[in-house]
C-alpha positions in Angstrom: -3.4 -26.4 31.8 -2.7 -22.5 30.9 -1.5 -21.8 27.0 0.4 -18.9 26.6 0.6 -17.2 23.2 3.5 -15.5 21.9 1.8 -13.1 19.5 4.1 -11.3 16.8 3.4 -8.9 14.6 5.8 -7.6 12.1 6.9 -6.6 8.2 8.9 -7.8 6.4 12.4 -5.8 5.4 12.0 -3.7 2.7 12.3 -5.6 -0.6 10.9 -8.6 1.2 7.7 -10.4 1.4 5.9 -12.8 3.8 7.2 -15.6 1.6 11.4 -14.3 2.1 10.6 -14.3 6.5 8.6 -17.9 6.5 11.1 -19.3 4.1 14.1 -17.8 6.4 12.6 -19.7 9.6 13.8 -23.3 9.4 16.5 -23.0 12.1 14.0 -20.9 13.9 11.4 -23.6 13.8 14.1 -26.3 14.6 14.8 -24.2 17.7 11.2 -24.0 18.7 10.4 -27.9 18.7 13.3 -28.0 21.0 11.9 -25.9 23.8 10.4 -27.3 26.9 6.4 -26.8 26.6 6.5 -25.4 22.9 2.9 -26.6 21.5 2.7 -25.0 18.0 3.3 -22.4 15.7 1.6 -20.5 13.2 2.2 -17.4 10.7 -0.4 -16.2 9.1 -0.4 -13.2 6.5 -2.7 -10.4 5.8 -4.0 -8.7 2.5 -1.1 -6.2 3.2 2.0 -8.1 3.9 1.8 -7.3 8.0 2.7 -11.1 9.3 1.0 -12.8 12.3 3.5 -15.3 13.9 2.1 -17.1 16.6 3.3 -19.5 19.1 2.2 -21.5 22.1 3.5 -22.7 25.2 2.2 -24.4 28.1 3.5 -21.7 30.7 4.5 -18.0 30.8 8.2 -18.9 32.3 8.8 -21.4 29.1 7.2 -18.5 26.6 9.7 -16.3 28.8 12.6 -18.5 27.9 11.8 -19.5 24.7 11.3 -15.9 22.7 14.2 -15.3 25.2 16.0 -17.7 23.2 14.7 -16.1 19.5 17.1 -12.7 20.2 19.8 -14.6 22.5 20.9 -18.2 21.3 18.8 -17.5 17.6 20.5 -14.1 17.3 22.7 -15.5 13.8 19.3 -16.7 12.7 18.5 -15.2 9.4 15.3 -14.6 9.7 16.3 -11.3 11.9 17.5 -9.9 8.4 14.0 -10.5 6.6 12.2 -8.1 9.4 11.4 -4.8 9.7 12.4 -3.9 13.2 10.5 -0.8 13.8 7.8 -2.4 13.1 7.8 -4.8 15.7 4.9 -5.5 18.0 5.3 -8.5 20.2 3.6 -9.8 23.4 2.7 -12.8 25.7 -0.8 -13.4 26.8 -2.6 -16.4 28.6 -5.3 -17.9 27.0 -8.7 -17.8 28.7 -11.1 -19.1 26.5 -10.4 -22.1 23.8 -13.2 -23.9 21.9 -13.0 -26.3 19.9 -15.1 -27.9 16.6 -16.5 -30.0 19.1 
């Protein structure tokens, strides 16, 4: 089965931190849990405060639908106010190799 990753790299809005971004995601996390094909989400923070937000889905169609809902159905989420929207880099990618700890 394919695994699709939604990868978003962003900086927090002026005067805010990555912790503020994470704290504002409760409703987004609930939304993701309801999405067909949702597998998992990870948010990482680089030393410079850049946020890397990765969401995994079962298929490209499910990833596209889930991502569309973040700016559609979830447009009123407080998380949007925590993002420097000019910094956002976003893409959907298909996993081509997965190695487990074994």
